[in-house]
C-alpha positions as CSV (number, residue, x, y, z in Angstrom):
1,M,34.6,-2.3,-5.6
2,K,36.6,0.8,-6.5
3,Y,37.2,-0.2,-10.2
4,K,34.3,0.2,-12.6
5,S,36.3,0.0,-15.9
6,L,39.3,-1.9,-17.2
7,V,42.6,-0.2,-17.7
8,I,43.5,-2.8,-20.4
9,T,40.5,-3.5,-22.7
10,N,42.3,-5.0,-25.7
11,P,43.7,-8.6,-25.2
12,A,46.6,-7.7,-27.5
13,D,47.7,-5.1,-24.9
14,L,47.8,-7.7,-22.1
15,M,51.4,-8.5,-22.8
16,F,54.4,-9.8,-20.9
17,G,56.9,-7.1,-19.8
18,K,54.4,-4.2,-20.4
19,A,52.1,-2.7,-17.8
20,P,50.2,0.7,-18.1
21,N,51.4,1.5,-14.5
22,P,55.0,0.3,-14.2
23,V,56.7,0.3,-10.9
24,K,60.2,1.8,-10.5
25,T,62.4,0.6,-7.6
26,R,65.1,2.4,-5.8
27,R,68.0,0.6,-7.6
28,G,66.3,1.3,-11.0
29,L,64.3,-1.7,-12.0
30,E,61.2,-0.6,-14.0
31,I,58.8,-3.5,-13.5
32,G,56.3,-3.5,-16.4
33,G,58.3,-0.9,-18.3
34,G,59.2,-3.0,-21.3
35,Q,61.4,-5.7,-19.6
36,V,60.7,-9.0,-17.9
37,Y,62.8,-9.7,-14.8
38,A,63.4,-12.9,-13.0
39,E,62.1,-13.2,-9.4
40,L,63.7,-15.9,-7.4
41,N,61.8,-17.6,-4.5
42,F,63.8,-19.8,-2.1
43,T,63.9,-21.4,1.3
44,L,66.0,-23.4,3.7
45,P,66.7,-27.1,3.4
46,T,64.9,-29.2,6.0
47,M,66.3,-28.0,9.3
48,S,65.3,-26.5,12.7
49,I,65.4,-22.8,13.3
50,N,66.5,-22.0,16.9
51,S,69.2,-20.2,18.8
52,G,71.6,-23.0,18.1
53,T,71.1,-22.9,14.3
54,L,70.9,-19.2,13.5
55,D,74.4,-19.0,12.2
56,R,73.7,-21.7,9.7
57,V,70.4,-20.1,8.8
58,N,72.1,-16.8,8.1
59,Q,74.8,-18.5,6.1
60,H,72.2,-20.3,3.9
61,Y,70.5,-17.0,3.0
62,R,73.8,-15.3,2.3
63,E,74.9,-18.1,0.0
64,I,71.5,-18.1,-1.7
65,A,71.7,-14.4,-2.5
66,E,75.3,-14.5,-3.5
67,G,74.8,-17.5,-5.7
68,A,71.7,-16.0,-7.4
69,L,73.3,-12.7,-8.1
70,E,76.5,-14.2,-9.3
71,K,74.6,-16.3,-11.7
72,A,72.5,-13.4,-12.9
73,L,75.7,-11.3,-13.4
74,H,77.2,-14.2,-15.4
75,L,74.1,-14.3,-17.6
76,N,74.1,-10.5,-18.2
77,S,70.9,-10.0,-16.4
78,K,69.4,-6.5,-16.4
79,G,67.9,-7.0,-13.0
80,V,66.6,-9.5,-10.4
81,V,64.1,-9.6,-7.6
82,L,64.8,-11.9,-4.6
83,E,61.6,-12.9,-2.8
84,F,62.1,-13.6,0.9
85,E,59.1,-15.6,2.1
86,T,59.7,-15.8,5.8
87,L,59.2,-19.1,7.7
88,L,57.1,-19.3,10.9
89,E,60.0,-18.8,13.3
90,M,61.2,-15.8,11.3
91,T,57.9,-13.9,11.8
92,K,57.2,-15.0,15.3
93,T,60.6,-13.7,16.3
94,P,61.0,-10.7,13.9
95,A,64.6,-10.2,14.8
96,I,65.5,-13.4,12.9
97,G,63.7,-12.2,9.7
98,I,65.1,-8.7,10.0
99,E,68.7,-9.9,10.3
100,L,68.2,-12.0,7.1
101,V,66.9,-9.0,5.2
102,K,70.0,-7.1,6.3
103,I,72.2,-9.9,5.1
104,M,70.6,-10.1,1.7
105,T,70.4,-6.4,1.3
106,D,74.2,-6.2,1.9
107,V,74.7,-8.7,-0.9
108,C,72.3,-6.8,-3.3
109,E,74.0,-3.5,-2.6
110,N,77.5,-5.0,-3.1
111,Y,76.6,-6.3,-6.5
112,Y,74.9,-3.0,-7.4
113,Q,77.9,-0.9,-6.4
114,K,80.6,-3.2,-7.8
115,Y,78.9,-4.4,-11.0
116,G,75.8,-2.2,-11.5
117,L,73.5,-5.2,-11.2
118,K,70.1,-4.0,-10.1
119,S,68.2,-6.1,-7.6
120,E,65.5,-5.7,-4.9
121,I,64.1,-7.8,-2.1
122,R,60.4,-8.6,-1.9
123,L,59.6,-9.1,1.8
124,T,56.8,-11.5,2.4
125,P,56.1,-12.3,6.1
126,N,53.8,-15.2,6.6
127,D,50.4,-14.7,8.1
128,L,50.7,-15.9,11.6
129,R,47.0,-15.5,12.3
130,E,46.4,-18.7,10.5
131,F,47.8,-20.6,13.4
132,E,45.0,-19.7,15.7
133,R,41.6,-21.4,15.5
134,P,39.2,-19.7,15.4
135,A,41.4,-17.0,13.8
136,K,41.4,-13.6,15.4
137,Q,42.0,-11.6,12.3
138,R,41.9,-8.1,14.0
139,T,42.7,-8.8,17.6
140,S,45.3,-11.5,17.4
141,A,48.6,-11.0,19.4
142,Y,50.2,-12.4,16.2
143,L,49.6,-9.2,14.4
144,E,52.3,-7.4,16.4
145,P,55.2,-9.5,15.3
146,M,53.9,-9.5,11.7
147,M,53.7,-5.7,11.5
148,E,57.1,-5.4,13.3
149,L,58.7,-7.5,10.7
150,F,57.0,-5.5,7.9
151,E,58.2,-2.2,9.5
152,Q,61.7,-3.1,10.6
153,G,62.2,-5.4,7.5
154,M,61.5,-2.6,5.1
155,L,63.9,-0.4,7.0
156,A,66.5,-3.2,6.7
157,G,66.1,-3.2,2.9
158,G,62.9,-5.0,2.0
159,D,61.5,-2.7,-0.8
160,L,58.6,-4.7,-2.2
161,L,56.0,-5.6,0.5
162,S,53.7,-8.6,0.1
163,I,51.9,-11.3,2.1
164,E,49.8,-14.4,1.4
165,S,47.0,-13.3,3.8
166,T,44.6,-15.9,5.0
167,G,41.4,-14.1,6.1
168,G,38.5,-16.5,5.5
169,K,40.7,-19.6,5.2
170,E,39.2,-21.1,8.4
171,V,36.0,-21.3,6.4
172,S,37.3,-22.1,2.9
173,D,39.5,-25.1,3.8
174,D,36.5,-27.4,4.4
175,A,34.5,-25.8,1.6
176,L,37.2,-26.6,-0.9
177,M,37.3,-30.3,0.0
178,M,33.4,-30.4,-0.1
179,C,33.3,-28.5,-3.5
180,D,31.0,-26.1,-1.8
181,I,31.0,-23.0,-4.1
182,K,28.6,-20.9,-1.9
183,T,30.8,-21.3,1.2
184,T,33.9,-20.7,-0.8
185,M,32.3,-17.5,-2.2
186,F,31.4,-16.4,1.4
187,A,35.0,-17.1,2.5
188,L,36.6,-15.0,-0.3
189,S,34.1,-12.3,-1.3
190,V,32.9,-11.5,2.3
191,L,35.5,-12.6,4.9
192,G,38.5,-12.4,2.6
193,V,37.6,-8.9,1.3
194,R,37.0,-7.5,4.8
195,D,40.2,-8.9,6.1
196,M,42.1,-7.5,3.1
197,Q,40.7,-4.1,3.8
198,F,41.9,-4.3,7.4
199,L,45.3,-5.7,6.8
200,W,46.3,-3.8,3.6
201,G,45.3,-0.5,5.2
202,K,48.0,-1.2,7.7
203,I,50.6,-2.4,5.1
204,T,50.1,0.5,2.7
205,A,50.3,3.0,5.6
206,L,53.7,1.7,6.5
207,A,54.9,1.7,2.9
208,D,53.8,5.3,2.5
209,K,55.5,6.3,5.8
210,Y,58.9,4.9,4.7
211,G,58.7,5.4,0.9
212,K,58.5,1.6,0.1
213,I,56.4,-0.2,-2.4
214,A,53.2,-1.9,-1.3
215,A,53.3,-4.6,-3.9
216,G,50.3,-7.0,-3.4
217,D,48.8,-10.1,-2.0
218,S,48.1,-13.6,-3.2
219,A,45.1,-15.9,-2.8
220,C,47.6,-18.8,-2.7
221,G,45.9,-20.4,0.4
222,F,42.6,-20.5,-1.5
223,A,43.1,-20.7,-5.3
224,N,46.4,-22.5,-5.3
225,T,45.1,-24.9,-2.7
226,A,42.2,-25.7,-5.0
227,M,44.6,-26.1,-7.9
228,V,46.8,-28.6,-6.1
229,L,43.7,-30.5,-4.8
230,A,42.5,-30.7,-8.4
231,E,45.9,-31.8,-9.6
232,K,45.7,-34.7,-7.1
233,K,42.1,-35.5,-8.3
234,Y,40.5,-34.7,-5.0
235,I,38.2,-32.0,-6.4
236,P,37.1,-31.2,-10.0
237,K,39.3,-28.9,-12.1
238,V,36.2,-26.9,-13.0
239,F,35.6,-26.1,-9.4
240,A,39.2,-25.0,-8.9
241,T,38.8,-22.8,-12.0
242,L,36.0,-20.9,-10.4
243,V,37.9,-20.5,-7.1
244,R,40.7,-18.9,-9.1
245,V,38.3,-16.4,-10.6
246,I,36.4,-15.7,-7.4
247,S,39.7,-15.0,-5.6
248,V,40.3,-11.9,-7.7
249,V,37.8,-9.9,-5.7
250,R,39.7,-10.3,-2.5
251,S,43.2,-9.8,-4.0
252,I,42.2,-6.6,-5.8
253,V,41.5,-5.0,-2.4
254,A,45.2,-4.5,-1.9
255,M,45.2,-2.2,-4.9
256,E,42.1,-0.4,-3.6
257,Q,44.0,0.2,-0.4
258,G,47.0,1.6,-2.3
259,A,49.2,-1.3,-3.4
260,V,50.8,-0.7,-6.8
261,G,52.2,-4.1,-7.7
262,P,54.0,-6.2,-8.7
263,D,51.5,-8.6,-7.1
264,K,52.6,-12.0,-5.6
265,D,53.4,-14.7,-8.1
266,C,51.7,-17.7,-6.5
267,G,48.0,-16.8,-6.8
268,Y,47.7,-16.7,-10.6
269,E,45.0,-14.1,-10.3
270,G,47.5,-11.6,-11.5
271,P,46.4,-11.3,-15.2
272,F,42.9,-10.2,-14.0
273,L,44.5,-7.7,-11.6
274,K,46.6,-6.4,-14.5
275,A,43.7,-6.0,-16.8
276,I,41.5,-4.2,-14.3
277,T,44.1,-2.0,-12.5
278,G,47.1,-1.8,-14.9
279,I,49.6,-2.9,-12.3
280,P,52.6,-5.0,-13.2
281,I,52.4,-8.6,-12.0
282,S,54.6,-11.6,-11.1
283,M,53.7,-15.1,-12.3
284,E,55.1,-18.6,-11.9
285,G,54.5,-21.6,-14.2
286,K,56.7,-24.5,-15.2
287,T,59.5,-23.3,-12.9
288,A,57.2,-23.8,-9.9
289,A,57.4,-27.6,-10.2
290,C,59.9,-27.7,-7.3
291,A,57.1,-27.0,-4.9
292,H,53.9,-27.9,-6.7
293,F,52.6,-29.2,-10.1
294,S,50.2,-27.2,-12.2
295,P,48.4,-27.2,-15.6
296,L,49.6,-23.6,-16.3
297,G,53.3,-24.0,-17.2
298,N,53.5,-21.9,-20.3
299,I,50.3,-19.8,-20.3
300,A,51.3,-18.2,-17.0
301,S,54.0,-16.4,-19.0
302,A,51.6,-14.7,-21.3
303,C,51.3,-11.3,-19.5
304,T,53.9,-11.5,-16.7
305,D,56.3,-8.7,-15.8
306,L,58.3,-10.7,-13.2
307,W,58.9,-14.4,-13.9
308,S,59.1,-16.5,-10.8
309,N,59.4,-20.0,-9.4
310,E,58.2,-21.3,-6.1
311,S,60.1,-21.9,-2.9
312,V,63.1,-24.0,-3.8
313,Q,65.2,-25.4,-1.0
314,N,68.9,-24.6,-0.7
315,I,70.1,-28.1,-1.5
316,K,72.9,-29.4,-3.7
317,L,72.1,-30.6,-7.2
318,L,74.6,-32.0,-9.7
319,S,75.0,-28.6,-11.3
320,G,75.2,-26.6,-8.0
321,M,72.9,-25.2,-5.4
322,A,69.2,-25.4,-6.3
323,P,68.3,-21.7,-6.0
324,T,71.3,-20.9,-8.3
325,A,70.0,-23.5,-10.9
326,Y,66.5,-22.0,-10.7
327,M,68.0,-18.5,-11.2
328,E,69.5,-19.7,-14.5
329,Q,66.2,-21.2,-15.6
330,L,64.2,-18.1,-14.8
331,E,66.8,-15.8,-16.4
332,Y,66.8,-17.8,-19.7
333,D,63.0,-17.7,-19.8
334,A,63.1,-13.9,-19.2
335,R,65.8,-13.5,-21.8
336,L,63.5,-15.1,-24.4
337,M,60.6,-12.8,-23.6
338,N,62.9,-9.8,-23.6
339,E,64.2,-10.7,-27.0
340,A,60.7,-10.8,-28.3
341,L,60.0,-7.4,-26.7
342,R,63.1,-6.0,-28.4
343,A,62.1,-7.5,-31.8
344,G,58.7,-5.7,-31.7
345,D,55.0,-6.3,-31.4
346,M,54.6,-9.0,-34.0
347,H,57.3,-11.2,-32.3
348,C,55.7,-10.6,-28.9
349,Q,52.3,-11.7,-30.2
350,V,53.7,-14.8,-31.8
351,L,55.6,-15.9,-28.6
352,Q,52.6,-15.1,-26.4
353,Q,50.3,-17.1,-28.7
354,L,52.6,-20.1,-28.4
355,F,52.6,-19.8,-24.6
356,V,48.8,-19.7,-24.7
357,N,48.1,-22.3,-27.4
358,S,50.3,-24.9,-25.7
359,D,48.1,-24.9,-22.6
360,I,44.8,-23.3,-23.2
361,Y,42.6,-26.3,-24.0
362,T,44.3,-28.8,-21.8
363,D,42.6,-27.7,-18.6
364,P,39.8,-25.2,-17.7
365,Q,42.2,-23.5,-15.3
366,A,44.5,-22.7,-18.3
367,L,41.5,-21.7,-20.4
368,V,40.5,-18.8,-18.2
369,L,44.1,-17.4,-18.3
370,S,44.3,-16.7,-22.0
371,P,44.4,-12.9,-22.6
372,E,41.0,-12.9,-24.5
373,N,39.3,-14.8,-21.6
374,V,41.0,-12.7,-19.0
375,I,39.6,-9.5,-20.5
376,R,36.2,-11.1,-20.9
377,I,36.1,-12.3,-17.3
378,S,37.5,-9.1,-15.9
379,K,34.7,-7.1,-17.5
380,A,32.3,-9.4,-15.5
381,L,34.3,-9.0,-12.4
382,I,33.7,-5.2,-12.2
383,K,30.1,-4.8,-13.5
384,G,28.3,-5.5,-10.2
385,D,27.6,-3.2,-7.2
386,S,29.2,-5.5,-4.6
387,Y,32.2,-7.8,-4.2
388,V,29.7,-10.7,-3.9
389,A,28.0,-9.7,-7.2
390,N,31.4,-9.3,-9.0
391,A,32.6,-12.6,-7.8
392,K,29.4,-14.3,-8.9
393,N,29.4,-12.6,-12.3
394,G,33.1,-13.5,-12.9
395,A,32.5,-17.1,-12.0
396,L,29.4,-17.4,-14.2
397,E,31.3,-15.8,-17.1
398,A,34.1,-18.5,-16.6
399,L,31.4,-21.2,-16.7
400,D,30.1,-19.7,-20.0
401,I,33.7,-19.8,-21.4
402,I,34.1,-23.5,-20.3
403,D,30.8,-24.5,-21.8
404,E,31.6,-22.7,-25.1
405,A,35.0,-24.5,-25.3
406,I,33.4,-27.9,-24.8
407,A,30.6,-27.1,-27.3
408,S,33.2,-26.1,-29.9
409,G,35.0,-29.4,-29.4
410,K,38.3,-27.6,-28.5
411,M,38.2,-28.8,-24.9
412,Q,37.2,-32.2,-23.6
413,L,36.3,-32.9,-20.0
414,N,35.5,-36.3,-18.5
415,E,32.0,-37.1,-17.3
416,M,32.7,-36.3,-13.7
417,E,34.1,-32.8,-14.5
418,S,31.2,-32.1,-16.9
419,S,28.6,-33.2,-14.3
420,Y,29.7,-30.4,-12.0
421,L,29.0,-27.6,-14.5
422,P,25.2,-27.4,-14.1
423,I,25.5,-27.9,-10.3
424,L,28.0,-25.1,-9.9
425,R,25.9,-22.8,-12.1
426,E,22.7,-23.5,-10.1
427,D,24.5,-22.8,-6.8
428,L,26.0,-19.6,-8.2
429,N,22.7,-18.4,-9.4
430,S,21.2,-18.9,-6.0
431,I,23.6,-16.4,-4.4
432,P,22.1,-13.0,-3.7
433,E,24.2,-10.1,-4.9
434,D,23.8,-8.0,-1.8
435,E,26.4,-8.8,0.8
436,S,24.0,-8.5,3.8
437,Q,21.5,-10.8,2.2
438,F,24.2,-13.3,1.3
439,V,25.5,-13.2,4.9
440,E,22.0,-13.8,6.2
441,M,21.6,-16.7,3.9
442,M,24.9,-18.3,4.7
443,L,25.1,-18.0,8.5
444,P,22.6,-20.8,9.3
445,M,24.5,-23.1,7.0
446,L,27.9,-22.6,8.5
447,D,29.6,-23.9,11.6
448,Q,30.0,-20.6,13.4
449,S,32.4,-22.1,16.0
450,K,35.1,-22.0,13.2
451,F,35.1,-18.3,12.7
452,I,34.4,-15.1,14.7
453,L,32.2,-12.6,12.9
454,S,33.4,-9.6,14.8
455,E,36.9,-10.3,13.6
456,Y,35.7,-9.4,10.2
457,G,33.6,-6.4,11.2
458,L,30.3,-8.3,11.0
């Protein structure tokens, strides 16, 4: 791993709206520069996408952008990010996604020229490689439309570039359901890391070529999947907590390849990335309930720079269209954090402490996201000599923090949850820190028909 020391070492400096390395966009947003901005995530209502529905699709996205920016203007917003997470058809046929970027860019530019409202589009193509099994991470024909959408989409107005990449997911899916921490570690710290190096080398090269912002990735398909499974009581929360921490070592590879933030909101590994690299981050919490539930509703705000939701469908609510309603919710949350920032450090610390205290001991997944514990775990995540070692060290540190919270009486876990703690610790301690040794140990245990080693450079 490139990083050997933390950029942020004091928990008090891990604060919402402030990042050591802020990112300035072409219309003047300074993300992490002392202001929290809303980032709206949206999608279509349930409908087909084909040649006969494209006019309706285009109209939906135009209405979403216009409704969101009109609401932001009405609320005296200082700036907005619109995240365009493409759907399958929009990436397989890049012309569809490119046209939608153009439509939303025109809306953004119109509000900027007429009213001075600053806004940018985060372009997030979906990772088509997930739809092949076994996945061909480096040789898939699906790479071509993905990269075409990145390149032509950024030329059409997508200024922040992100993806929820899925390298290793063909191995992790079963591992999550089986609570197999060693296989999960292999999927994230070996396969995931190697795929991130391959994919983000391409993305950052395009961003540099056209003067765009390589923002960051998300381990959504791994850590958020674990969180949702735990929420449904399919797997233990303590296991999902460790998956969250382990996912940091694959997501940080985007920064090692040149990404500068703000990272993607839906992975929740952002606080660790911010502590280690100093980038600004995007987070989601209670306002993501339209798409998934979580135990992180308030604590997720503690050090965010963009405050986001999750994909909300463009459907009619009593108040208006759902994305417009969510824009209002996000903007009011951001307004509160910005008022604290204007009032000074003491007010920021009080508000942050309220965010943290309201969630921290209700769930181990919240526990590890407090600024103090983020710094502590981040130190462990960079002290090793390999990605495997760092993932292992971070997970063991998280286990120590959970054990301490239980011993202090501040956190209570049921018997099933507690019974997993020594099992997980034993499994983690059995993992060698050298990648080659770890691969050699794991291959006989894995169903190698589910993945192709050469697609990961192995």
